[in-house]
C-alpha positions, 0 to 999 in steps of 0.5 A, spaced: 497 493 450 495 491 457 497 495 463 498 493 470 498 498 476 498 497 483 495 503 486 489 507 484 492 513 483 497 510 478 491 510 473 490 517 472 497 518 471 497 513 465 491 516 462 494 522 462 500 519 459 496 516 453 493 522 451 500 525 450 502 519 447 497 514 443 502 508 442 501 507 450 493 506 449 491 500 452 486 497 458 489 499 465 488 494 470 489 495 478 491 490 482 487 492 488 490 488 495 496 491 499 499 484 499 505 488 504 500 487 510 496 482 513 496 474 512 498 471 506 498 463 509 494 458 504 493 464 499 492 458 494 486 455 497 479 458 498 480 458 505 486 462 505 483 467 501 477 467 505 481 468 511 485 474 508 478 477 506 475 476 513 481 480 516 480 486 511 473 486 512 475 487 520 479 493 518 475 496 513 468 496 517 471 501 522 473 506 516 471 510 511 473 505 506 467 500 507 466 499 499 473 497 498 472 490 501 472 488 493 480 489 493 481 482 495 477 480 488 484 480 485 483 473 483 477 475 478 482 481 475 487 475 474 482 471 471 480 476 466 487 478 465 489 471 463 483 470 458 485 476 454 492 473 454 489 467 452 484 470 446 489 476 444 496 477 442 497 483 447 503 484 451 503 486 458 506 492 462 507 492 469 508 499 472 512 498 479 514 504 484 520 502 489 515 501 495 513 494 498 506 495 496 507 495 488 513 490 489 509 485 494 503 485 488 508 484 483 511 477 486 503 475 487 502 476 480 508 473 478 507 467 481 501 466 476 503 468 470 509 463 468 505 461 462 506 468 458 513 469 459 516 473 453 509 477 453 510 480 460 514 486 461 516 490 467 517 498 468 521 498 475 522 505 478 529 502 482 532 508 484 531 512 477 531 520 477 526 524 473 524 531 473 519 535 477 514 541 475 520 545 477 525 541 472 529 539 478 531 531 479 528 527 484 527 520 485 520 518 485 518 511 489 511 511 486 508 511 479 503 516 480 509 521 483 511 522 475 509 527 471 505 525 465 510 527 460 515 523 464 511 517 463 513 517 456 520 517 458 519 511 463 516 507 457 523 506 455 525 502 461 520 497 459 523 490 459 521 483 458 521 479 465 526 474 464 525 466 464 530 466 470 525 471 474 520 467 472 523 461 476 526 465 482 520 470 484 515 465 485 519 462 490 520 469 493 512 470 493 512 462 497 517 464 502 513 471 504 507 466 504 510 461 509 513 466 513 506 469 514 508 475 517 503 481 518 508 486 515 512 486 509 517 492 507 522 493 502 529 494 503 532 495 496 532 492 489 526 487 490 528 485 497 522 484 501 523 483 509 518 480 513 516 484 520 512 483 526 505 487 526 507 492 531 513 495 526 509 501 525 507 502 532 513 506 534 511 511 528 504 511 531 506 513 538 511 518 536 505 522 532 501 522 538 501 527 544 498 527 551 493 532 548 487 530 545 488 530 537 483 529 531 485 522 528 486 525 521 491 530 524 495 525 527 495 521 520 498 528 517 503 529 522 505 521 521 505 521 514 510 527 514 515 524 518 515 516 516 520 513 512 517 507 510 509 508 509 503 504 510 496 505 509 491 509 514 486 503 515 492 498 517 495 504 522 488 505 525 487 498 526 494 498 530 491 504 534 486 500 536 490 494 538 495 500 542 488 502 546 487 495 548 494 494 551 493 501 554 498 505 551 493 510 547 486 513 549 481 513 543 474 517 543 469 518 538 465 513 533 469 510 528 463 509 524 462 516 523 464 519 516 471 520 515 473 518 522 472 526 524 470 524 531 476 520 533 481 523 537 487 520 540 492 521 546 497 517 550 495 514 555 497 516 562 499 523 560 495 529 563 493 534 558 495 541 559 488 543 560 487 538 565 493 540 569 491 547 569 484 545 572 488 541 577 492 547 579 486 552 579 483 547 584 489 547 589 490 554 589 482 555 590 
């Protein structure tokens, strides 16, 4: 058995589930790229892949995750997967949460695996309830949100991807590539909708105030309120774009470890401290 996951945190949960049930034992392969953001045009060509790699590089160079530039080496992961399928008889299980990151990764992978129809299974958490640590029902949107013991129940969801899906889903991926938007969101089921690159700007601006705040604090507040989430690297890129547009102000060195020095505030809004100083000067 070969497991495919689309988020690194999923690996740990699957490994813990395998410890509980060795019938799940098998290699775990992670598709690392987040195909829900960034350019998708011409990904069937070396030039298209290089364009995407260059875009990610420009974002990761100003982040704590520079070592993750290998995320766009998914083609090598795909090559190795096909080689295993050609040489062996294992089935492949795709573990997919109900989020645009996983579903977009699924569409990319599906467009390459038609020759293995009948051996590719999917487990999709599509509005399905599970039990949390307190025994209450909840609806996870990612594989790693499930308890390992609940993974043993989730395995019953595995079903072979149908021939019809192998016909239709690659067309959906082709459509997304042709649209070549910078943001893609999940609207339910497996429906992915393309959006403009400024889609998350409203979430960014709502989390920033007229006071200087540490970037990591802004992210904590933002992720606590966002209905549709994306990665912090993409959001940091949008912040730099908003600063170029004069909507926010940024100070600090992006290259310092963990963005610890970076602070942000709304542009053109005086802080409370500044107002107090101005008042004191007027009263002096």
